Structures are given as structure tokens and as C-alpha cells.
N, C-alpha and C positions, 0 to 999 in steps of 0.2 A: 563849519557852522559859524555865522557871524555873531557879533555881540548883540545885535538886535534880537535875533531869534533865541539866543541864550537867555536874555532878560525876559523876553515874552514867555518862554516856557516856564521860567521860574515864577513869574507873576501869576500865570494861569493855572499852573499845576500844584501850587502850594495847597496843601490840605487834601489832595486826591489820595484815595486809599492805595492805589497802585499806579503812581505817576509814570508816564513815559517821557523821559527827558528828551530835549531837542536833539542831542547828540545821538540818540538811539531811536529816532523815528522809524528807521528801517529795520528794526529788530524783527526777527522771524515771527510769523503768525500763520497758523494753519488756516486755510480758507474754510468757510462754513456757510451753510444755508441760513438766511435770515427769515424769509417768509415767501412761500410760493416760489416764484421764478426769480427771486432776488437773492444774491449771494455776496458775501464779503470776500474780496480777493486781494486786499491791500496788505502791506506790512503792519506791524503792531501800532505804529504811531501816526500814520497818515492813511486816511480811508481811500479805498477804491472799491466800487460796487459794480457788479455785473448783473444786468437784467436780461434774461434770456427769452427767446421765442424760437419756434421752428423755422422762422424766416430769417433769423439772424439775431445778433445780440447788441446791446448797448453797454458801454463801459463808461463809468463816471470817474474822472480823475486818473492820473498816472503816477502820482507820487513824485519823488525827486529823480535825478538822473541815476541814482543807485537802485531804484525800485523796479524797473521794467522786467528784469530777469525773474524776480520773485512773483510779480503780478502775472506774467505769462505762464509761469509754472503752476500757479494756483488755478488759473483758468483751465489748463489742461488736466490738472489733478482732479477737478470736479467733473471731468468728462466732456468738456466743451473744446471747440477749436478756436484758437486765437484768430484764425483767418475768417471766422464767421462773425467777428465783431464788425458791425457796419458803421457805427458812430462812436467816437470818444468825446464825451462832454466834459467841460471844465467848470469847476466851481469858481476858482479865482487864479489869477495869473502870477502867483508866487512860486518860487522854485520847488518848494516842498510838495506842491499839488500839481504843478504843470511841468516840472523839469523832466519827467519821464515820458511825456506825451509824444515828443518827436520820435523817440525810439519805438514806442508801442504803435504809433501810426505806421512807421516803416515796416514793422513786423506783421501788421494785420492788413494794411492797405485801407484802413478805415478813413472816413471823413471826420475831421476834428471840428467840433462846434463850440463856440463861445460867444459872449457878448461882443459888441463892436470894440470896446476898449480892451477886452481880454484877447480878442483875435489879433489885434495889432501887436501885442506883446508875444503871443505864441508864434506869429509869423517871423518876427525878428529875433526872438530869444533874448530881448533886452527889455528891462522894466521901464515903464513910463516915468517921467520926472514928476508927474502929479500923483504918484503913489505915496501914501502916507509913510511908507517905510523905504522910500527910494534911497539907494546908496550908489555912490560912484564906483564901488567895488562889489557888484552884485554876485550872488551865488550863481554857479553855472546852470544855464538852461539853453539847450540848442534850439534853433529855429525849427518849427514843425511845418510839414508840407500839407497841402489839401485842407486848409483851414477855412471854415465858413462862419461868418458872423450872423447871429440871429437876434431878433428883438424880444423885449419883454412880452411874455404871453405866447411866444411861438411854441409849436408842438413838434417834437421829433418822433417819427413813427417808424417802427419796424414790425411787420406782421401785426399782431394784436397788441403790441406794446406802444403806449402813447405817453411820452415824457414831456412835461410842460416846463418851460423856463420862466423863472421869476427873478426879475432884476433885484439884486440885493447889494448894491455898491456901498462903499463906506470904509470897509476894511481895505479894499482895493477899489479902483475906479470901475473894474469890470466884473465885480462879484455877481454870481448867479446861483440861485438855489433851484432845485429840480424836484418835481413831484410826479408820481404815477400811482397806479394801483396794482397790487399783487393779490392773488387769490390762493387760499389754501383751505382744504376741508370745506369748501363751499362758502367761506367767509372772505370777502374782499377787504383789504386793509389799505388805508391811505398812507403811502410811503413818502417820506420827505428826506431828501439829501440836502441839508442846510449848509450854506456857505458860512464862513467865519463871520461873526458879528462883533469881533473884538476891536476896540479902539486901541491902537498902538502906533507909535510914530518913531521916525528917525529925525533928529533935529536937523533943520530948523522948523519942520512942519508942525503946525498946531491945528488941532480940530477947532479950537475956539475961533480961528480966523478963516476957516475954510468951508466951502459948500459941502465937503465930505461929512461934516457934522450932521447937516440936515439929511444927507443921503443915508447915513448910518441910522439915524433915528427912524427914517421911513422904512429902511430894511428890517430893523428890529420889529417894527409894527407889522410888516408883511409876513415875517416868519411866524410871529405870534398868532396871526389870524388864519394861517393855513389849516385846512383839514389835515389832521396829523394823528395817525395811529402809531406809526413806527418811525422814529427819527434816527437818521445816521448823520452825524456832523462830520465836517471835513477832517477834524481830529477826533477820533472816536471817543476818547476819554472825556471830552468836553460835554458830551451828552450822555455819559454814564453807560455807554454801549457794553462795556465789559461786565458791569453788574447785571445788566439785562440779559446778556449772554449766559451768565451763570444761572440766572433764573430760568431761562429757556431750556437749559440742559436738564433741569428738574421738571419743568412743566410743559415742555414742547414749545414750538415756535411762537405760540401765543404769548409766551413769556417776554418776547421783545416788545409787545404792545404797551405803550404808555401814552394815553391820550393827552396828558398834561406836559409831555416832554418838550414840545415846541415852545409853549409859553414859558416854561422854566428856562429853556435855553435863551430865549429873548430877554428874560429878566436878568440873566447873567450879563448879557450884552449891554443892557441899560446901566447896570451897576458899574461895569468897567468904564463905560463912557463918562459917567459921572465922576469916577475916580480920575480919569485922564483930564477932564476939564478942570478939576480941582488942582491937579498937579501943574497944569499950565498956568493957572491963576497965581499959584504960589511960587512957581519957578522950581518946584521939586520934581522928582522922578528922573527917568533915564534921559 
């Protein structure tokens, strides 16, 4: 784990009731149903979500290079076949969310889908130099095969599942959030897999001097405006998923519903961006 991710984890997880430190993002986590045909299949600290249908499944994110064995086992533990995963979608092109995609693609034969900027990184396995956290010594991430780039607003369809891409760059150039609907007990819920909205950099990058600032501000507004009943963020604790899981264990899957979660998540993104701009102005921070 590099110094950037250690500092990021410390900054973001301060004050969390049950923080998951960056060094332990791949801690074991039992898979569980979230709502309807949507399941959590990731490790404890980095999300991966499976959306199922009789015609095949969609997986969002693949964790780091250490995550695929756990994710694959979780899919099978829930009674599904990894080979039935037709598409693997990516939130953003950092190693902790995309590092496992190459292996999962090889295991499943799925098509990998990302934004134009994200697809470039996934195909090469190397971060772009316009990434706010670009490092000359990146964390390992092997190149993925069968990668397809899609545009903002594109819809990925498998059977009766329709997942829509929403461009949310700023944390990375290729950031993408994903939305769909899942139904349980006759009630349809608007599901959101939100990309990271966190302003964080490796020197000499500065949001103050970069179009990434405007990108991130637009992305924060995009997520805040999404129809949002159930939010899963790329790092689950950043959207209080574990607290909502505990509530769901008492109340049923409706306990995951929080119609204000996307707005609250966006507000955290705004606060962090303001902090980062202040640090850049004063020359403080990492």
C-alpha cells in the first residue's frame, strides 16, 4: 500500500465507528443480499456488487489484485456461476477497484466496460499521468482483455437488467457511477453504485489549477441528483453501508434504504474538495 492510499485512508476514515484501514481493504466479508437481485460480493473494504438475472449477471468492480479469489468464491457461495457474469463494470481505474478485473475477466470470459479514460488504463494496466494520484511507482494492476469503452448515459443490458452509466470524473479521469432498479416484495428500489467523489492528490497535482476541479464539482452534483433509494459506494464504509446492513438484519432488506444517502455522500465530497483547495492555497496537507 503506497503512502498516498495510507494518507487517504487516514483522512477519510477518521471518526468512522468501524474503520477499514487501507492495509486491510481485502479483509474477509461474507457475501449478502442487499435488495432483490443485488448482492454484495466484495471484501470488507472495497465494494463489488453482483446484479443477477436468468439471462446472466453483471459484476461492478473487481477489487485489487488480491480480491478475485474472494469475489469468485462469494459469487459461487450465493449459488451463482462466475461463468454467467456477462459484463464487469468499473467505477474508476485505481488499483483497489480495478486491479482484480483482469483476473475476473479471464475467469468468467465477461466483457469489461468502463469510460473511455478508464478503458485506456484497464487495457494497459498502467495509470494515466493525468490522474490526480498519479505515481511513477503505481500499485500493480495487470492489463485486462476484452475491454469496451462506453459513453455517459449508455445502458448495459442483460436480460431484464438495465444498468446506466453516469460519468463522474474528478477523483480519476475515468470515474463512472452506475444505476439500476431492483425489486423485492413488489417494491422497486433505485440502486446507485457511486464512484469515489474524494479530492485527493499526489504532488505536484493541484485541483486548484486543473479541470479536474470542475469535473469533480459536476460529479458531486450528478450523484446528489440521482434517484437514490439504496446507495453502495466504491468503499462501503464511506456511505455507511455497514450501519445500514446492521439495520437490515433487524428490519429486512428495506433497512438498506436511505433516500438521503446520495445527497449526504455528495456533501462529504464537497467538504473534502473544499478542504483540499484550502490545503493547496496554504501549502499544507500531504
